[in-house]
C-alpha positions as CSV (number, residue, x, y, z in Angstrom):
1,X,96.2,64.4,-45.4
2,X,98.6,64.0,-42.5
3,X,97.0,63.1,-39.2
4,X,98.8,66.3,-37.9
5,X,96.1,68.2,-39.4
6,X,93.9,67.1,-37.0
7,X,96.0,68.2,-34.2
8,X,95.6,71.5,-32.3
9,X,99.4,71.8,-32.9
10,X,98.3,72.6,-36.5
11,X,95.2,74.1,-36.9
12,X,94.9,76.0,-33.6
13,X,98.3,76.7,-32.0
14,X,100.1,76.8,-35.3
15,X,103.3,75.3,-33.4
16,X,104.6,74.0,-36.4
17,X,106.0,77.5,-37.5
18,X,108.3,76.9,-34.7
19,X,108.7,73.4,-34.5
20,X,109.5,72.5,-38.1
21,X,112.9,74.8,-38.2
22,X,114.0,73.4,-34.6
23,X,113.5,69.7,-36.0
24,X,115.6,70.5,-38.9
25,X,118.3,71.7,-36.6
26,X,118.5,68.5,-34.5
27,X,119.9,66.6,-37.0
28,X,120.0,62.6,-36.7
29,X,117.2,61.5,-34.5
30,X,116.8,58.1,-32.9
31,X,114.5,58.4,-30.2
32,X,111.4,60.7,-29.4
33,X,109.2,60.8,-26.4
34,X,105.8,62.5,-26.3
35,X,103.9,63.0,-23.3
36,X,100.1,63.4,-23.9
37,X,98.8,61.2,-26.6
38,X,95.2,62.2,-26.9
39,X,94.1,60.5,-30.4
40,X,97.5,59.7,-31.4
41,X,97.8,62.5,-34.3
42,X,101.0,64.1,-33.0
43,X,102.6,60.7,-32.4
44,X,101.8,59.8,-35.9
45,X,103.2,63.1,-37.3
46,X,106.3,62.8,-35.3
47,X,107.0,59.4,-36.5
48,X,106.6,60.9,-40.2
49,X,109.1,63.8,-39.2
50,X,111.7,61.4,-38.1
51,X,111.5,58.2,-40.1
52,X,114.4,56.6,-38.4
53,X,113.5,57.3,-34.8
54,X,111.5,55.2,-32.5
55,X,108.6,57.2,-31.1
56,X,107.4,56.5,-27.5
57,X,104.1,57.8,-26.3
58,X,103.4,58.4,-22.8
59,X,99.7,58.7,-21.5
60,X,97.9,58.3,-18.3
61,X,95.6,56.2,-20.1
62,X,96.4,52.6,-21.4
63,X,96.6,52.0,-25.1
64,X,93.7,53.1,-26.7
65,X,92.3,51.5,-30.1
66,X,92.6,54.7,-32.0
67,X,96.2,55.0,-31.3
68,X,98.5,54.7,-34.3
69,X,100.3,51.4,-34.6
70,X,103.8,51.0,-36.0
71,X,106.9,49.1,-35.3
72,X,108.6,52.2,-34.4
73,X,105.8,53.6,-32.3
74,X,105.4,52.1,-28.6
75,X,103.2,53.3,-25.6
76,X,104.0,53.7,-22.0
77,X,101.3,54.3,-19.1
78,X,102.5,57.1,-16.7
79,X,100.8,59.7,-14.2
80,X,102.6,63.2,-14.9
81,X,101.8,63.8,-11.3
82,X,104.3,61.0,-10.1
83,X,107.8,62.4,-10.7
84,X,109.3,59.2,-9.4
85,X,107.3,57.2,-12.0
86,X,108.3,59.6,-14.7
87,X,111.9,59.2,-13.8
88,X,111.7,55.4,-14.0
89,X,109.8,55.4,-17.3
90,X,112.7,57.2,-19.0
91,X,115.4,55.5,-17.1
92,X,113.7,52.1,-19.0
93,X,114.2,53.5,-22.5
94,X,116.8,52.0,-24.6
95,X,118.6,55.4,-25.0
96,X,118.6,59.1,-24.0
97,X,115.9,61.0,-26.3
98,X,117.0,63.4,-28.6
99,X,113.7,65.1,-28.6
100,X,111.0,65.4,-25.9
101,X,107.6,67.0,-26.3
102,X,105.6,67.6,-23.2
103,X,101.9,68.0,-24.5
104,X,100.1,66.0,-21.3
105,X,97.9,67.6,-18.7
106,X,99.3,70.9,-19.2
107,X,98.9,71.3,-15.2
108,X,101.9,73.5,-14.0
109,X,103.2,71.0,-11.6
110,X,103.1,68.2,-13.9
111,X,105.2,70.6,-16.3
112,X,107.6,70.8,-14.0
113,X,108.0,67.3,-12.9
114,X,108.6,66.3,-16.6
115,X,110.9,69.1,-17.2
116,X,113.2,68.0,-14.2
117,X,113.4,64.4,-15.1
118,X,113.1,64.7,-18.9
119,X,115.4,67.6,-19.3
120,X,118.3,65.3,-17.2
121,X,117.7,62.3,-19.2
122,X,117.9,64.2,-22.5
123,X,120.8,63.6,-24.8
124,X,123.5,66.7,-25.0
125,X,122.2,68.9,-27.5
126,X,118.9,67.8,-27.5
127,X,115.4,69.7,-27.9
128,X,112.8,69.7,-25.1
129,X,109.6,71.0,-26.0
130,X,107.5,72.2,-23.3
131,X,103.8,72.8,-24.9
132,X,101.1,75.0,-23.7
133,X,102.9,76.6,-21.2
134,X,100.4,79.3,-21.4
135,X,98.9,77.6,-18.5
136,X,101.7,78.9,-16.3
137,X,101.1,82.6,-17.6
138,X,99.5,84.4,-14.7
139,X,96.7,85.6,-16.6
140,X,95.6,82.3,-17.9
141,X,92.0,81.4,-16.7
142,X,93.1,78.4,-14.6
143,X,95.2,80.6,-12.7
144,X,92.6,83.5,-11.8
145,X,92.9,84.5,-8.0
146,X,96.2,82.6,-7.4
147,X,99.1,84.3,-6.1
148,X,102.0,85.3,-8.3
149,X,104.2,82.2,-8.3
150,X,107.5,81.3,-10.2
151,X,106.3,78.6,-12.5
152,X,108.2,76.7,-15.3
153,X,107.4,79.6,-17.6
154,X,108.9,82.1,-15.0
155,X,111.9,80.1,-14.4
156,X,112.8,79.4,-17.8
157,X,112.5,82.8,-19.0
158,X,114.7,84.0,-16.1
159,X,117.4,81.5,-16.5
160,X,117.7,82.8,-20.2
161,X,117.7,86.6,-19.5
162,X,120.6,85.6,-16.9
163,X,122.5,84.0,-19.5
164,X,122.1,86.5,-22.3
165,X,122.7,89.4,-20.0
166,X,125.8,87.7,-18.6
167,X,124.8,87.8,-15.1
168,X,125.3,84.3,-14.1
169,X,123.1,82.4,-11.4
170,X,124.0,82.9,-7.8
171,X,122.1,81.2,-4.7
172,X,120.2,84.4,-3.9
173,X,118.7,84.5,-7.4
174,X,117.8,80.6,-7.6
175,X,116.3,80.9,-4.0
176,X,114.2,83.6,-5.3
177,X,112.8,81.8,-8.1
178,X,112.2,78.6,-6.1
179,X,108.8,77.3,-5.1
180,X,107.8,74.4,-3.2
181,X,104.8,73.5,-5.7
182,X,107.7,73.8,-8.7
183,X,111.2,74.0,-8.8
184,X,113.8,74.0,-5.7
185,X,117.0,76.1,-5.8
186,X,119.1,72.9,-7.0
187,X,116.8,72.1,-9.5
188,X,116.8,75.7,-10.9
189,X,120.7,75.6,-10.7
190,X,120.8,72.3,-12.5
191,X,118.7,73.6,-15.2
192,X,121.0,76.7,-15.6
193,X,124.0,74.7,-16.0
194,X,122.4,72.1,-18.8
195,X,120.4,74.6,-20.7
196,X,121.8,76.3,-23.8
197,X,119.0,78.1,-25.3
198,X,115.3,79.1,-24.4
199,X,112.9,79.8,-27.3
200,X,109.5,81.1,-26.2
201,X,107.0,80.7,-29.4
202,X,103.7,82.7,-29.4
203,X,101.1,82.0,-32.1
204,X,100.8,85.4,-33.8
205,X,98.4,84.5,-36.5
206,X,95.1,83.7,-36.3
207,X,94.1,80.0,-36.0
208,X,93.0,78.1,-39.4
209,X,89.8,76.7,-37.6
210,X,88.2,77.2,-34.0
211,X,89.2,74.5,-31.5
212,X,85.6,74.8,-29.7
213,X,83.2,74.5,-32.7
214,X,85.5,73.7,-35.8
215,X,84.4,76.6,-37.8
216,X,86.5,79.1,-39.3
217,X,84.1,82.0,-39.8
218,X,85.7,84.6,-37.5
219,X,85.0,88.2,-36.0
220,X,88.1,89.6,-37.2
221,X,87.6,93.1,-35.3
222,X,86.6,91.3,-32.0
223,X,89.3,88.5,-32.3
224,X,86.6,85.9,-31.7
225,X,85.1,83.1,-33.4
226,X,81.3,83.3,-34.0
227,X,80.9,80.7,-31.6
228,X,82.7,83.0,-29.1
229,X,85.9,81.5,-28.6
230,X,88.6,84.1,-28.1
231,X,91.2,83.9,-30.9
232,X,94.2,85.8,-29.7
233,X,94.2,85.2,-25.8
234,X,97.4,86.7,-24.1
235,X,98.1,83.4,-22.5
236,X,97.1,81.1,-25.4
237,X,99.3,78.9,-27.7
238,X,102.6,79.3,-25.8
239,X,105.3,76.9,-26.2
240,X,108.6,76.8,-25.0
241,X,111.7,75.1,-27.0
242,X,114.3,74.2,-24.7
243,X,117.6,73.2,-26.0
244,X,120.4,71.2,-24.0
245,X,123.9,72.2,-23.9
246,X,126.1,70.1,-26.4
247,X,129.1,68.1,-24.9
């Protein structure tokens, strides 16, 4: 059994439905970076998916005993709240990543830090995966009571709409999407110039088992696990696949 079956990417979010076709589209991959290691199941899976690539796992914790060990896997310690440290870590890599998977704290500000620093260093034609971006959705429980703000989710969807509708991005729109806690007008303009495509994935199936209790006896009418966990919350299991423009 692959270690990915222990990851919520597989059994809860079911992100593999979107990731596997995207990985095939990437072609040759030599360097993969994942923010957020947890137990190491996803890092091990990425090494399986790209058998000729080096995989860098980044976490706020030092290397843990249960994390997978391989000549192709290395670990680096960094705080997603420290944007300068994230940039320095990426600059120290042996090349430009082909794939970055951001599955760290899920804090919207941290997601923006990694997106700005990571996307700038991603190779042309590469893929940036901003996982669990549902935490930026206004209906997510962690955002209850907060005033509306243009998080990474809002900005990415807006940029994709401007591009697909042929509207371009002017200074007024960039300023309207900017926020001191998230993205500046200049960062928004830079993303617009370098993003080729944004694909928002949200699970439309029931999970294979519950993240809370581990069971799979569900209330199919109420869309809840027998333990009470919500199986189809509107802001759950959302991931953004962001393709960089090719040269």
